[in-house]
C-alpha positions as CSV (number, residue, x, y, z in Angstrom):
1,M,40.4,19.0,9.1
2,Y,43.3,19.2,7.4
3,N,44.8,22.7,6.3
4,F,46.5,23.4,3.3
5,P,50.1,25.0,3.8
6,E,50.6,28.1,2.3
7,H,53.1,27.0,-0.1
8,S,51.1,23.7,-1.2
9,S,48.6,23.6,-4.1
10,H,45.5,21.3,-4.1
11,Q,45.7,21.2,-7.9
12,A,47.8,18.1,-7.8
13,I,49.9,17.0,-11.1
14,T,50.3,13.3,-12.4
15,L,52.2,11.1,-10.1
16,T,55.0,9.7,-12.1
17,P,56.2,5.9,-12.0
18,G,58.8,5.2,-9.2
19,L,57.5,7.8,-6.8
20,L,56.9,6.6,-3.4
21,I,53.9,7.6,-1.6
22,A,53.8,8.0,2.3
23,N,56.8,6.2,2.5
24,R,55.0,3.0,1.3
25,Y,53.4,2.8,-1.9
26,K,55.5,2.7,-4.9
27,V,53.9,4.3,-8.1
28,L,53.9,1.6,-11.0
29,Q,52.0,3.5,-13.8
30,L,48.8,5.4,-14.2
31,M,45.9,3.3,-15.0
32,G,43.2,5.8,-16.0
33,R,41.5,9.2,-15.1
34,G,38.0,10.3,-14.5
35,G,35.9,13.1,-13.5
36,F,37.0,12.9,-9.8
37,G,40.8,12.2,-10.3
38,R,43.3,9.6,-11.7
39,T,43.9,6.0,-10.6
40,Y,47.2,4.4,-10.4
41,L,48.8,0.9,-9.9
42,A,51.2,0.7,-7.0
43,E,53.2,-1.6,-4.9
44,D,52.6,-1.8,-1.1
45,Q,56.2,-2.1,0.3
46,N,54.8,-3.0,3.8
47,R,53.1,-6.0,2.2
48,F,55.9,-7.6,0.1
49,N,55.3,-5.6,-2.7
50,E,51.9,-6.6,-3.3
51,C,50.0,-4.9,-5.9
52,C,47.3,-2.2,-5.2
53,V,45.3,0.5,-6.6
54,L,45.4,4.3,-5.8
55,K,42.3,6.3,-6.7
56,E,42.9,10.0,-6.2
57,F,40.3,12.3,-5.2
58,A,40.5,15.7,-7.1
59,P,37.2,16.8,-8.2
60,Q,37.3,20.1,-10.1
61,L,35.8,22.7,-7.7
62,Q,35.7,26.4,-7.8
63,N,37.5,27.4,-4.9
64,E,39.7,26.2,-1.8
65,A,36.4,26.4,0.6
66,E,34.7,23.9,-1.6
67,V,37.8,21.8,-1.7
68,Q,38.0,21.8,2.1
69,K,34.3,21.0,2.6
70,A,34.5,18.3,0.3
71,Q,37.5,16.7,2.1
72,A,35.8,16.8,5.2
73,L,32.5,15.2,3.5
74,F,34.9,12.6,2.1
75,E,36.5,11.5,5.1
76,Q,32.9,11.4,7.0
77,E,31.2,9.2,4.2
78,A,34.2,7.0,3.2
79,G,34.0,5.2,6.2
80,V,30.7,3.4,5.5
81,L,32.9,1.8,2.3
82,Y,35.6,0.5,4.3
83,R,33.0,-1.7,6.6
84,L,32.0,-3.8,3.3
85,E,33.4,-7.2,3.2
86,H,32.8,-9.4,0.3
87,P,35.2,-11.5,-1.6
88,Q,34.0,-10.3,-4.8
89,I,34.7,-6.6,-4.1
90,P,37.9,-5.1,-3.9
91,K,38.7,-4.3,-0.5
92,F,39.5,-0.6,0.5
93,R,42.4,-0.7,2.8
94,E,43.2,3.2,3.7
95,F,42.4,6.7,3.3
96,L,45.2,8.6,2.8
97,R,46.4,12.3,3.1
98,T,49.8,13.0,1.6
99,H,52.0,15.6,-0.1
100,V,54.4,15.1,-3.1
101,N,56.6,17.7,-4.4
102,G,54.7,20.4,-2.7
103,H,51.3,19.0,-4.3
104,Y,48.5,17.7,-1.8
105,Y,46.8,14.6,-2.7
106,L,44.0,12.7,-1.0
107,L,43.8,9.0,-2.1
108,L,42.0,5.7,-1.3
109,V,44.2,2.5,-1.4
110,Q,42.2,-0.4,-2.7
111,D,43.0,-4.3,-3.5
112,Y,44.1,-4.8,-7.2
113,V,42.0,-7.5,-8.9
114,K,44.4,-9.8,-11.5
115,G,42.3,-10.6,-14.3
116,I,40.7,-9.7,-17.5
117,S,37.7,-7.7,-17.9
118,Y,34.3,-8.9,-19.6
119,R,35.2,-6.2,-22.1
120,D,38.2,-7.6,-23.0
121,L,37.3,-11.0,-23.2
122,L,34.1,-10.1,-25.5
123,Q,36.7,-8.2,-27.7
124,G,38.8,-11.5,-28.0
125,R,35.7,-13.8,-28.6
126,T,34.4,-11.4,-31.5
127,Q,37.7,-11.2,-33.1
128,A,38.0,-14.9,-33.0
129,G,34.5,-15.1,-34.5
130,Q,32.9,-16.2,-31.1
131,L,30.1,-15.0,-28.5
132,F,29.5,-16.1,-24.7
133,S,27.4,-19.4,-24.7
134,E,24.3,-19.7,-22.7
135,V,25.9,-21.8,-19.9
136,E,28.5,-18.7,-19.7
137,A,25.6,-16.2,-19.0
138,L,24.4,-18.4,-16.3
139,Q,27.3,-18.8,-14.7
140,L,28.0,-14.9,-14.8
141,L,24.4,-14.4,-13.2
142,W,25.2,-17.0,-10.6
143,G,28.3,-15.1,-9.9
144,V,27.4,-11.7,-9.7
145,L,23.6,-11.6,-8.0
146,P,24.9,-12.8,-4.6
147,V,27.3,-9.8,-4.7
148,L,24.3,-7.7,-5.5
149,T,22.3,-9.2,-2.6
150,Y,25.2,-8.3,-0.2
151,L,25.3,-4.6,-1.6
152,H,21.8,-4.2,-1.5
153,S,21.6,-5.5,1.8
154,C,23.8,-2.7,3.0
155,N,21.7,0.1,1.1
156,V,24.4,0.3,-1.4
157,I,23.6,0.6,-5.1
158,H,26.5,-0.2,-7.6
159,R,25.0,2.1,-10.6
160,D,27.6,1.5,-13.0
161,I,27.6,-2.5,-14.0
162,S,29.0,-2.9,-17.3
163,P,31.2,-5.4,-19.0
164,D,34.1,-3.0,-18.4
165,N,33.6,-3.0,-14.5
166,L,33.4,-7.0,-14.3
167,I,36.8,-8.9,-13.8
168,L,37.2,-12.3,-14.3
169,R,39.7,-13.0,-11.7
170,E,42.5,-15.0,-12.7
171,Q,43.3,-17.0,-9.1
172,D,39.8,-18.7,-9.1
173,G,37.6,-17.8,-12.1
174,L,34.9,-15.5,-10.2
175,P,33.4,-12.4,-11.5
176,V,34.7,-9.5,-9.2
177,L,32.8,-5.8,-9.3
178,I,35.7,-3.5,-9.9
179,D,35.4,0.3,-10.1
180,F,33.1,0.1,-7.2
181,G,30.2,2.2,-7.3
182,G,30.5,3.2,-3.6
183,V,33.6,5.4,-4.2
184,K,31.6,7.3,-6.9
185,L,28.7,7.5,-4.9
186,V,30.4,9.1,-2.1
187,M,31.8,11.7,-4.4
188,L,28.9,12.2,-6.2
189,T,27.2,13.1,-2.8
190,I,30.2,15.4,-2.0
191,L,30.0,17.3,-5.0
192,S,26.2,17.5,-4.7
193,Q,26.4,18.9,-1.0
194,V,29.2,21.2,-1.9
195,T,28.0,22.5,-5.2
196,R,24.0,23.0,-3.9
197,D,24.6,26.7,-3.1
198,S,26.5,27.3,-6.1
199,G,24.1,26.1,-8.5
200,L,26.3,23.7,-10.3
201,A,24.7,20.8,-12.1
202,T,25.7,17.6,-10.3
203,T,27.0,14.5,-12.6
204,V,25.0,11.6,-13.2
205,L,26.7,8.2,-12.7
206,G,26.1,5.3,-15.3
207,K,26.8,4.2,-18.6
208,V,24.6,5.2,-21.6
209,G,22.5,1.9,-22.5
210,Y,23.7,-0.2,-19.3
211,A,22.0,2.1,-16.7
212,P,18.2,2.2,-16.7
213,S,16.3,5.8,-18.0
214,E,15.3,6.8,-14.7
215,Q,19.0,6.6,-13.4
216,M,20.2,8.6,-16.5
217,Q,17.5,11.2,-16.6
218,Q,16.6,11.5,-12.8
219,G,19.1,10.2,-10.8
220,V,16.8,7.7,-9.2
221,V,18.3,4.4,-8.4
222,S,16.8,1.2,-6.7
223,P,18.1,-2.6,-6.6
224,S,16.5,-2.8,-9.8
225,S,18.8,-0.3,-11.6
226,D,21.9,-2.8,-11.0
227,L,19.6,-5.9,-12.1
228,Y,18.9,-3.7,-15.6
229,G,22.9,-3.2,-15.6
230,L,23.5,-6.7,-15.2
231,A,20.9,-8.0,-17.7
232,M,22.3,-6.0,-20.5
233,T,25.7,-6.7,-19.7
234,T,24.5,-10.3,-20.1
235,L,22.8,-9.7,-23.3
236,V,25.8,-7.6,-24.7
237,L,28.1,-10.7,-24.0
238,L,25.6,-13.1,-25.7
239,T,25.1,-11.0,-28.6
240,G,28.5,-9.0,-29.4
241,Q,25.7,-6.0,-29.9
242,E,25.8,-2.9,-27.8
243,P,22.8,-1.9,-26.0
244,Q,21.7,0.9,-28.3
245,L,21.4,-1.9,-31.0
246,L,19.4,-4.2,-28.6
247,R,16.6,-1.9,-28.4
248,D,14.2,-0.5,-31.1
249,P,14.3,3.4,-30.7
250,S,10.7,3.8,-31.3
251,T,9.1,1.2,-29.5
252,L,11.8,0.8,-26.6
253,S,11.1,-2.7,-27.2
254,L,14.1,-5.5,-26.9
255,Q,15.5,-6.9,-30.4
256,W,18.1,-9.1,-29.6
257,Q,16.4,-12.4,-31.0
258,R,18.2,-11.2,-34.6
259,Y,21.5,-11.9,-32.9
260,T,21.0,-15.1,-30.6
261,H,18.6,-17.6,-29.3
262,L,18.1,-18.2,-26.0
263,S,16.0,-20.6,-24.1
264,P,12.6,-19.5,-22.9
265,G,13.4,-19.3,-19.4
266,L,16.4,-17.4,-19.5
267,A,15.0,-14.9,-22.1
268,Q,12.0,-14.3,-19.9
269,V,14.3,-13.3,-16.8
270,L,16.6,-11.1,-18.6
271,E,13.4,-9.3,-20.4
272,R,12.0,-8.9,-16.9
273,M,15.3,-7.6,-15.4
274,L,15.2,-5.0,-18.4
275,E,11.8,-3.7,-18.2
276,I,11.6,0.1,-19.0
277,K,9.4,0.7,-15.8
278,P,11.4,0.1,-12.6
279,R,8.0,-1.3,-11.2
280,D,7.8,-4.1,-13.6
281,R,11.4,-5.6,-13.2
282,F,12.4,-7.9,-10.3
283,Q,12.7,-5.9,-7.3
284,S,15.8,-7.8,-5.6
285,A,18.5,-10.0,-6.5
286,E,17.0,-12.9,-4.4
287,A,14.1,-12.9,-6.9
288,V,16.6,-13.2,-10.1
289,L,17.8,-16.0,-8.0
290,A,14.8,-17.7,-7.3
291,A,13.7,-17.2,-11.0
292,L,17.0,-18.7,-12.3
293,S,16.7,-21.8,-10.0
294,L,14.0,-23.0,-12.3
295,I,16.5,-23.1,-15.1
296,G,18.8,-25.8,-15.8
297,S,22.2,-26.0,-17.9
298,S,20.2,-26.2,-21.0
299,G,18.0,-23.0,-20.2
300,S,15.1,-25.4,-19.6
301,P,13.3,-25.7,-16.1
302,A,15.6,-28.1,-14.1
303,M,14.3,-31.4,-13.6
304,P,15.1,-33.5,-10.4
305,G,17.9,-35.7,-10.7
306,Q,19.1,-33.2,-13.5
307,P,20.8,-30.5,-11.8
308,G,22.2,-27.7,-14.2
309,V,24.5,-25.0,-13.7
310,S,22.0,-22.8,-11.9
311,S,20.2,-25.6,-10.0
312,M,23.2,-26.8,-8.1
313,I,24.4,-23.6,-7.0
314,A,20.4,-22.6,-6.1
315,T,20.4,-25.3,-3.6
316,Q,23.2,-23.4,-1.8
317,V,22.3,-19.7,-2.0
318,V,18.7,-19.5,-2.9
319,V,16.7,-17.5,0.1
320,P,13.1,-16.7,0.8
321,V,12.1,-13.4,-0.9
322,A,10.8,-11.0,1.4
323,K,9.2,-7.5,1.0
324,S,11.8,-4.9,1.5
325,S,11.3,-2.6,4.6
326,T,14.3,-0.6,4.2
327,P,14.2,3.2,3.6
328,P,14.5,4.4,0.2
329,Y,18.1,4.1,-1.3
330,G,20.3,7.1,-1.6
331,V,23.9,6.9,-1.9
332,V,25.1,5.3,1.1
333,Q,22.6,4.4,3.8
334,Q,23.6,2.9,7.1
335,A,21.4,0.5,8.6
336,S,22.3,1.8,12.3
337,K,24.5,4.6,13.7
338,S,26.8,2.2,15.2
339,G,27.7,-1.5,14.7
340,W,27.9,-3.8,11.7
341,P,24.5,-3.9,9.8
342,W,23.1,-7.6,10.1
343,G,22.1,-7.4,6.4
344,C,25.6,-6.9,5.4
345,L,26.6,-10.2,7.4
346,L,23.8,-12.1,5.8
347,G,24.9,-11.1,2.3
348,S,28.5,-11.7,3.0
349,L,27.5,-15.3,4.1
350,I,25.3,-15.8,0.7
351,G,28.5,-14.4,-1.1
352,T,30.8,-16.6,0.3
353,G,28.5,-19.7,-0.2
354,V,28.1,-18.9,-3.9
355,A,31.9,-18.2,-4.4
356,F,32.4,-21.9,-3.0
357,G,29.7,-23.1,-5.4
358,V,31.0,-21.6,-8.3
359,I,34.5,-23.3,-7.5
360,A,32.8,-26.6,-7.2
361,L,31.3,-26.3,-10.6
362,G,34.9,-27.4,-11.8
363,L,34.7,-30.4,-9.5
364,W,31.6,-31.4,-10.9
365,G,32.7,-31.5,-14.4
366,I,31.0,-28.3,-15.4
367,P,33.4,-26.3,-17.6
368,Q,34.5,-23.0,-16.5
369,L,34.4,-19.8,-18.5
370,S,38.1,-20.1,-19.8
371,Q,37.3,-23.5,-21.0
372,I,34.1,-22.8,-22.7
373,S,34.0,-22.0,-26.5
374,G,30.9,-20.0,-27.3
375,P,28.9,-20.0,-30.6
376,R,30.9,-18.5,-33.4
377,I,29.3,-15.6,-34.9
378,D,29.1,-17.1,-38.3
379,D,27.3,-20.2,-37.2
380,P,23.7,-20.3,-38.4
381,L,21.2,-19.6,-35.7
382,P,19.5,-22.7,-34.2
383,P,15.7,-22.6,-34.8
384,P,13.9,-21.0,-31.9
385,P,12.6,-23.4,-29.2
386,T,9.0,-24.5,-29.8
387,Q,8.4,-25.7,-26.3
388,E,6.8,-23.1,-24.0
389,P,8.4,-23.0,-20.2
390,F,6.8,-25.5,-18.1
391,Q,4.8,-27.0,-21.1
392,Q,5.8,-30.5,-19.6
393,F,3.7,-29.7,-16.7
394,S,-0.2,-29.6,-16.8
395,A,-1.8,-26.3,-15.4
396,E,-3.0,-28.2,-12.3
397,E,0.4,-29.1,-11.6
398,I,1.7,-25.7,-12.0
399,Q,-0.9,-24.3,-9.8
400,R,0.1,-26.7,-7.3
401,K,3.5,-25.9,-7.4
402,A,3.1,-22.4,-7.0
403,K,0.7,-22.8,-4.2
404,L,3.6,-25.0,-2.6
405,D,6.0,-22.4,-3.3
406,S,4.1,-19.7,-1.8
407,A,3.6,-21.5,1.5
408,R,7.2,-22.2,1.7
409,S,8.1,-18.6,1.4
410,S,5.3,-17.6,4.0
411,L,6.8,-19.8,6.5
412,G,10.5,-18.8,6.0
413,I,11.6,-22.0,5.0
414,N,14.8,-22.0,2.7
415,Q,14.2,-23.6,-0.7
416,A,17.2,-25.7,-0.4
417,F,16.1,-27.1,3.0
418,L,12.9,-28.0,1.4
419,I,14.2,-29.8,-1.5
420,N,17.0,-31.7,0.5
């Protein structure tokens, strides 16, 4: 445990550009600040001046004893985060204690993601009188859901999915989850434990409108909490409206139809992800992937021989949905006291497969996000689809398909294997 020297202060001041931290990280600029501390952009001089992010842990606690306890808990809990490995999650590089000009700093060093946030993308679209298209919405869902599959397999909930925390990465056009909730979750746990005896209220994590009510009001989270945030983010991109305008305050029903028309299949998936009661939502990202595998690029059920955006990727990543036997989701839960959780390994393989799948879209002639022009805001809305989902199938055929899929799932046969 680190002890503060008598001459130092734990009330750290803002790091100025040009400072060299730990004889390695050169501060470039302050990127932002929040309830837990500041975030800086820096250069790693030991890695050819590669950019990285320094996240400061500086909670506003009451006394030095609380600070010392928080540091011990932080070091203990942060090890769980370092073992997370996914190409669409910034990697945590180092846990750093250092002094600068007589002030003590506790920092996390994290990969820097070069790209543009979906918030900025949406702002640019609206200024040009455009919105996101349904194909782009499907691309986003297929790009992010495997990341959530991985996180949830490691018993980690992001809790803060929104357009601000999704980056369209410049190098490959894949969506990346930034401002990773795991850091905030660790800090939230620490503050909760540290302040429990003093009776101080703990912070609720999540953005109003993007986080479901049980998370904002009670702090209760589950995989469906992240699915809610992803679905709301998707609707915001499609409509250009913030969440407060997409729900009727009196009935709590969704009212997105006045801003855009969606194919019945995608509309049903998003609305189920956004159900008020957690038990009425999809319970896993895999279940959403399975539902999306029935949707083609036009939003209608994908027909054999006519693969759409989602169906092409689905043949690579959809896995049978099984009932979860994991313990209740807390802040961070390890599958075992030692060793790498097998669920994390499986999730990582699934995520890597989807990364290659999304890149392959360009090779198959599917336009990438930067190449697509969404509908214009002033364009007249197309008439609502009159065809109900699966209308081209008879009731007997739908029942037969459902029975076949149930048998496949119970036998543990991968859907892609069966289709091939």
